[in-house]
C-alpha positions in Angstrom: 75.3 128.2 75.4 74.2 124.6 74.9 75.3 121.8 77.2 78.5 120.2 75.9 77.3 116.8 77.0 74.5 117.0 74.4 76.8 117.9 71.5 76.8 115.4 68.7 80.6 115.4 68.4 81.1 114.4 72.1 78.4 111.8 71.9 79.7 110.2 68.7 83.3 110.3 70.0 82.3 108.5 73.2 80.2 105.9 71.3 83.1 105.1 69.0 85.5 104.7 71.9 83.1 102.5 73.8 82.6 100.3 70.7 86.4 99.8 70.2 86.7 98.8 73.9 83.8 96.4 73.4 85.6 94.8 70.5 88.6 94.2 72.7 90.9 96.4 70.7 91.8 98.9 73.5 92.8 97.2 76.7 93.5 99.2 79.8 94.6 102.7 78.5 95.6 101.4 75.1 94.6 103.4 72.0 93.9 107.0 71.3 91.7 109.1 69.1 91.7 112.7 67.9 89.0 114.6 66.0 89.3 118.0 64.3 86.2 120.1 65.1 84.7 123.0 63.3 84.9 126.2 65.3 81.4 127.1 64.4 80.0 123.9 65.9 82.2 124.2 69.0 81.1 127.8 69.6 77.5 126.6 70.3 78.9 124.9 73.4 82.1 126.6 74.4 84.0 129.9 74.0 86.8 129.0 71.6 88.9 131.9 73.0 88.5 130.9 76.7 91.4 128.9 77.9 91.4 126.8 81.0 95.1 126.2 80.9 98.0 125.7 78.5 99.1 122.3 77.3 102.5 121.3 75.9 101.9 119.3 72.7 105.3 117.7 72.3 106.0 118.7 68.7 105.8 121.6 66.2 102.2 121.7 64.9 102.3 125.1 63.4 100.5 123.7 60.3 97.5 123.2 62.6 97.5 126.6 64.3 94.0 127.6 65.2 92.6 124.1 64.8 90.3 122.8 67.5 90.6 119.1 68.4 88.8 116.6 70.6 91.3 114.2 72.0 91.6 111.3 74.4 93.6 111.8 77.6 96.9 110.1 78.6 96.5 107.1 80.8 92.7 107.1 80.4 90.9 103.7 80.2 88.5 103.5 77.2 86.0 101.7 79.4 85.6 104.8 81.5 85.2 107.5 78.8 81.5 107.2 78.1 80.7 107.3 81.8 82.8 110.4 82.5 83.8 112.2 79.4 85.0 115.4 81.1 87.7 113.5 83.1 88.9 111.4 80.2 88.8 113.5 77.0 89.4 117.1 76.2 88.9 119.8 73.6 92.0 121.9 72.8 92.9 124.7 70.4 96.4 124.7 68.8 98.1 128.1 69.7 99.8 130.3 67.2 103.3 129.2 68.4 102.5 125.7 67.2 104.1 124.2 70.3 101.3 124.6 72.8 97.5 124.3 72.9 94.8 126.0 75.0 92.5 123.6 76.8 88.9 124.6 76.3 87.1 121.8 78.0 87.7 118.4 79.8 90.9 116.7 80.9 89.9 117.4 84.5 92.3 117.3 87.5 95.4 118.2 85.5 95.0 115.4 83.0 96.9 115.8 79.7 96.3 114.6 76.1 97.4 111.2 74.9 101.2 110.5 74.9 100.7 109.8 71.1 99.6 113.4 70.5 102.7 114.2 68.3 101.7 111.3 66.0 98.1 112.6 65.8 99.1 116.2 65.1 101.7 115.3 62.4 99.2 112.8 60.9 96.5 115.5 60.7 98.9 118.0 59.2 100.0 115.5 56.5 96.5 114.2 55.7 95.1 117.7 55.3 97.6 118.3 52.5 96.1 115.3 50.7 92.4 115.8 51.7 91.1 119.2 53.0 88.1 117.3 54.4 90.2 115.1 56.6 89.3 115.2 60.4 90.0 112.0 62.2 93.0 109.9 63.4 92.4 106.7 65.3 95.1 104.6 66.9 94.0 101.2 68.2 95.3 97.7 68.9 93.1 95.8 66.5 93.8 92.2 67.5 94.2 90.3 64.3 96.1 93.0 62.5 98.6 93.1 65.3 98.8 89.3 65.3 99.6 89.3 61.6 102.7 91.3 62.2 104.2 88.4 64.2 103.8 85.8 61.4 103.5 87.7 58.1 106.1 89.5 56.0 106.2 93.2 56.9 106.7 94.1 53.3 104.0 96.6 52.5 103.1 95.2 49.1 102.8 91.7 50.4 100.9 92.7 53.5 98.4 94.7 51.5 97.9 92.1 48.9 97.2 89.4 51.5 94.5 91.5 53.0 93.1 92.5 49.6 92.7 88.8 48.8 90.8 88.0 52.0 87.7 90.0 51.3 86.2 91.6 48.2 85.6 94.9 49.9 89.2 95.4 50.9 90.6 96.7 47.6 87.6 99.0 47.3 87.9 100.4 50.8 91.7 100.8 50.9 93.0 100.8 47.3 95.8 102.9 48.5 97.2 100.0 50.4 98.7 99.8 53.9 101.9 101.4 55.2 103.9 99.2 57.6 106.5 100.3 60.2 108.8 97.9 62.1 108.5 97.8 65.9 109.5 101.2 67.3 109.4 102.9 70.7 106.1 104.7 70.8 105.1 108.1 72.2 107.9 110.1 70.6 108.5 112.4 67.6 110.4 109.8 65.7 107.5 107.4 65.3 105.2 110.4 64.7 107.4 111.6 61.8 107.7 108.1 60.3 103.9 107.6 60.6 103.2 110.9 58.9 105.5 110.0 56.1 103.6 106.7 55.5 100.2 108.6 55.6 101.2 110.6 52.5 100.4 107.6 50.4 98.1 105.4 52.6 95.3 106.0 55.1 96.2 102.9 57.1 99.6 102.4 58.8 100.5 99.3 60.8 102.8 99.6 63.8 104.3 96.1 64.0 103.7 94.2 67.2 101.7 97.2 68.5 98.7 98.6 66.6 97.3 100.4 63.6 96.6 104.0 62.6 93.6 104.8 60.5 92.5 108.2 59.3 89.4 109.6 57.6 86.9 112.4 57.0 84.6 111.2 59.8 84.8 109.0 62.8 82.8 106.3 60.9 85.2 106.7 57.9 88.3 106.1 59.9 86.8 103.3 62.1 85.3 101.6 59.0 88.7 101.6 57.4 90.3 99.8 60.3 87.3 97.5 60.8 87.6 96.3 57.2 91.3 95.5 57.4 90.8 93.8 60.8 88.0 91.6 59.4 90.4 90.6 56.6 93.1 89.8 59.1 90.7 87.6 61.1 89.8 85.7 57.9 93.6 85.2 57.2 93.9 83.4 60.6 90.7 81.4 60.2 91.9 79.8 57.0 95.5 79.4 58.0 95.1 75.9 59.4 93.6 74.5 56.2 95.8 72.7 53.7 93.8 73.9 50.7 93.3 77.6 50.4 91.8 79.8 47.8 92.0 83.5 47.4 90.8 86.4 45.2 93.0 86.3 42.1 94.9 89.3 40.7 92.6 89.3 37.6 89.6 89.4 39.9 91.2 92.3 41.9 91.7 94.1 38.6 88.1 93.6 37.7 87.1 95.0 41.1 89.2 98.0 40.7 87.7 98.6 37.2 84.1 98.0 38.4 84.4 100.4 41.4 86.6 102.9 39.5 89.3 103.0 42.2 93.0 103.6 41.6 95.1 100.9 43.3 98.6 101.5 44.7 101.0 101.6 41.7 102.7 98.2 41.2 100.5 96.2 43.5 98.6 94.5 40.8 101.3 94.0 38.3 
C-alpha cells in the first residue's frame, strides 16, 4: 500500500488547518474539521476493514454508517497538526450500530476525535440530504465574525443582509444566508441538533460569542465560504468608526442575484 503521509487528502487537510492557525482563527486547540473520504481512495493507503480500536462517537450517526471520515483530535493544537499528523488527526469508519466508529489510522496514544464530533456527524447527515456531493464540515473561531455577534443583532436576516452589503461577492457565495444560534454550551448533542437544523437551509451557521460552522463539497469550498463571510465582517468593523457610510443597495443586490443566477433566501431582499 502507498504511504498515508503522501496521500492528497491528508496533505490538503493539514495545509488547510495550518492556514487557519496562521490566520489566527484557531488558538490553542480551538476549532475542528471533518472530511468524508471515498473508500476507494482510502483503500490505496489503508485497509478500510482493519480497526485499531473502537471509538464512542457521542450520538446516533446511523445515517452515516459505513462512511469514512478524516477528523481532528480532541485537545489537539492546530499549530502541531502539520508537524505530526498521526498524533493529532485520525481516520475513522462509522460502524453499523451508528454509535461507534472504527479507528483506521492516527489519533495515537489513545487520543479521541474532537469533542464537537456530534455536531460534525449530524451536520454531515443533514447536508448529505441536500447535497449528495457534500464532504466537509469546518468549525473555526473566525475573529471578525465572532466579534460581530457581540455588537450586531443576532437576527438571521439582519446579520445576513449586513454581510451581503459589505462585499459584492457575498450574495453570490452565500445566497442561502447565514444561520445564527445564540450562545450555547458547546460539545454536546443539543448544540449539534440545533446546528444541523440550521444547516438544512444555510451552509454557514454562526455560534454567537464562539465561532462559525461552514460546510462544502471540498475543503476549499467550505473554507472559502467562511473566508468570504469573515472578510465581509472585517469590512464591517473597518467602516464602523466613520460617520458617513455607504453600502450595496437592495436594488444592486437584486441585480447581482439576477446576473449570477443565484436564488437568495426567500424574503431577504423584499
